[in-house]
C-alpha positions in Angstrom: 45.7 63.4 72.0 48.0 60.5 73.0 45.0 58.4 74.2 43.3 58.5 70.8 43.2 55.3 68.7 42.9 56.0 65.0 43.0 53.7 62.0 45.4 54.0 59.1 42.6 55.6 57.0 41.9 58.2 59.7 45.5 59.1 60.0 45.8 59.3 56.2 42.8 61.6 56.2 44.5 63.9 58.7 47.7 64.0 56.7 45.7 64.9 53.5 43.7 67.6 55.2 46.8 69.1 56.8 48.5 69.3 53.4 45.6 70.2 51.1 43.4 72.4 53.4 45.8 73.8 55.9 48.8 74.3 53.6 51.2 72.3 55.7 54.1 70.7 53.8 54.5 67.0 53.8 58.2 67.6 54.4 57.3 69.5 57.6 55.1 66.7 58.8 57.8 64.2 58.2 60.4 66.4 59.9 58.3 66.8 63.0 57.6 63.0 63.2 61.2 62.0 62.9 62.4 64.7 65.3 60.1 63.2 67.9 61.7 59.8 67.2 65.2 61.3 67.7 64.1 62.9 71.0 62.7 59.6 72.3 65.8 57.6 71.2 68.1 60.1 73.0 65.8 59.9 76.0 66.1 56.1 76.0 69.9 56.3 75.8 72.3 55.8 73.0 75.7 54.2 73.9 76.9 53.2 70.5 76.1 53.2 66.7 72.5 53.5 65.5 71.6 51.5 62.4 68.4 52.6 60.6 66.9 50.0 58.2 64.8 51.7 55.4 62.5 50.5 52.7 61.1 52.8 50.0 58.1 54.7 51.2 57.4 57.5 53.7 58.5 55.2 56.6 61.9 55.2 54.9 61.7 59.0 54.7 61.1 59.1 58.4 64.3 57.0 58.8 66.3 59.4 56.6 65.2 62.4 58.7 65.9 60.5 61.9 69.4 59.7 60.7 70.1 63.4 59.9 68.9 64.5 63.4 71.0 61.9 65.2 74.0 63.0 63.2 73.3 66.6 64.1 73.4 65.5 67.8 76.7 63.8 67.3 75.6 60.1 67.3 77.3 57.6 65.0 74.5 56.6 62.6 74.3 54.5 59.5 71.4 53.9 57.0 70.7 50.6 55.3 68.5 51.0 52.3 66.6 48.2 50.4 65.6 50.3 47.4 67.2 51.9 44.4 67.6 55.5 45.4 66.3 56.5 42.0 63.0 54.8 42.8 62.4 56.9 45.9 59.5 59.4 45.4 58.1 62.5 47.0 59.1 63.5 50.5 61.2 60.4 51.0 63.2 61.2 47.9 63.7 64.8 49.1 64.9 63.7 52.5 67.3 61.1 50.9 68.8 64.0 49.0 69.2 66.0 52.3 70.8 63.0 54.0 73.3 63.0 51.1 74.6 66.4 52.4 75.7 64.7 55.7 78.5 62.3 56.4 76.0 59.5 57.4 77.1 56.3 55.6 74.4 54.8 53.4 74.6 51.2 52.4 72.3 50.3 49.5 71.5 46.6 49.4 71.5 44.9 46.0 69.7 41.7 45.2 72.9 39.7 45.5 73.6 41.0 49.0 72.7 38.3 51.5 72.4 37.6 55.2 76.2 37.8 55.8 76.4 41.3 54.5 73.5 42.4 56.7 74.9 40.8 59.8 78.2 42.6 59.3 76.4 45.9 58.9 74.5 45.6 62.2 77.0 43.6 64.3 78.2 46.6 66.4 74.8 48.4 66.6 73.6 49.7 70.0 70.2 50.4 68.4 68.5 49.1 65.3 65.7 51.2 63.9 62.9 49.7 61.8 61.8 52.1 59.1 61.1 49.4 56.5 57.3 49.2 55.8 55.1 51.5 57.8 51.4 51.6 58.6 50.3 51.1 55.0 51.7 47.6 54.7 49.4 44.6 54.9 50.0 40.8 54.8 53.3 39.0 54.9 56.4 41.0 54.2 57.7 40.2 50.7 61.4 39.4 50.0 63.8 40.7 50.9 62.0 42.2 53.9 61.0 38.8 55.4 64.7 37.8 55.7 65.8 41.3 56.8 63.3 41.3 59.6 64.5 37.8 60.8 68.1 38.9 60.8 67.4 42.2 62.7 65.4 40.3 65.3 68.3 38.0 66.0 70.7 40.8 67.0 71.5 41.8 70.6 71.0 45.5 69.9 68.0 47.3 71.3 65.3 47.8 68.7 63.0 50.8 67.9 60.1 50.8 65.4 59.1 53.9 63.5 55.3 54.3 63.6 54.6 50.5 63.7 56.8 47.4 63.7 57.1 46.0 60.2 54.9 43.0 59.8 52.3 44.0 62.4 49.0 45.0 60.8 48.2 48.6 61.7 44.4 48.0 62.1 44.1 44.4 63.2 47.3 43.9 65.2 47.7 40.6 63.4 51.5 39.8 63.2 53.0 38.3 60.1 55.3 35.3 60.2 58.2 37.8 60.1 57.4 40.7 62.4 59.9 43.1 63.8 60.2 42.8 67.6 60.7 46.3 69.0 61.7 47.3 72.5 60.1 50.7 71.8 57.7 51.9 69.1 57.4 55.6 68.2 54.0 56.1 66.6 52.6 59.3 65.1 49.5 61.4 65.6 47.7 58.7 67.7 47.7 55.1 68.8 46.7 52.6 66.1 44.3 49.7 66.8 47.0 47.2 66.0 49.3 48.7 68.6 46.8 48.1 71.4 45.5 44.8 70.2 45.8 41.8 72.5 49.3 40.3 72.1 50.7 43.3 70.2 53.0 44.3 73.0 55.2 41.3 72.2 56.2 43.2 69.0 55.8 46.9 70.0 57.5 47.0 73.3 56.7 50.3 75.0 54.8 52.7 72.8 55.0 56.5 72.7 52.9 58.8 70.6 54.4 61.8 68.9 52.6 64.7 67.2 53.5 65.9 63.7 52.4 69.5 64.2 48.7 69.1 63.0 46.4 71.2 65.1 44.7 69.2 67.9 41.1 69.9 66.8 41.8 68.5 63.4 43.1 65.3 65.0 40.2 65.0 67.4 37.6 65.7 64.8 39.0 63.5 62.1 35.6 61.9 61.3 34.3 65.4 60.3 37.0 65.9 57.6 35.3 64.0 54.8 36.7 61.3 52.5 40.5 61.0 52.1 
């Protein structure tokens, strides 16, 4: 499974089939994905605080679950959120509520919060995790994410991307002007074309593929599943 290369639409089709036809919960899929990230991060080695930068979609939801699992394992973890929590939806909103039952600090950035505040939040990080945009994002990251990515790239901490580095196109591998530069990328279900495109390694670092619990035949026969 790890050698498969699937587009964003194919992976979306797998998710939809797993939920609608197999009865798998989106929460379970997200839980499995983020647990894989936690396992990999622990394998890579954590020697200090982990700061997880989150946007508003399912990529952020993965970040919330990752924070919860790292906290369960005793690692100092903090979440930075660029979204009004009331605007979170679906599985991301549910996992934000679950995160609220932990002692993990959550810093919600307001419009007036600038570069200095962000730098203070990440200055002691051992790892910075990118859970900002995800595979569905295309084009140039819009404010404030463009500035956020620049600041995160300037830090001395090691960096991990969840599913794909923010700013790197999932299908084409075309980097935006501001693209997160990861030391390691944990991607889900299969490799994406953008992760194996020429020059992508500059942004992805090492890439590992993590299953989300969907049966292997479904993943391997994605083109037989019909329209998403």
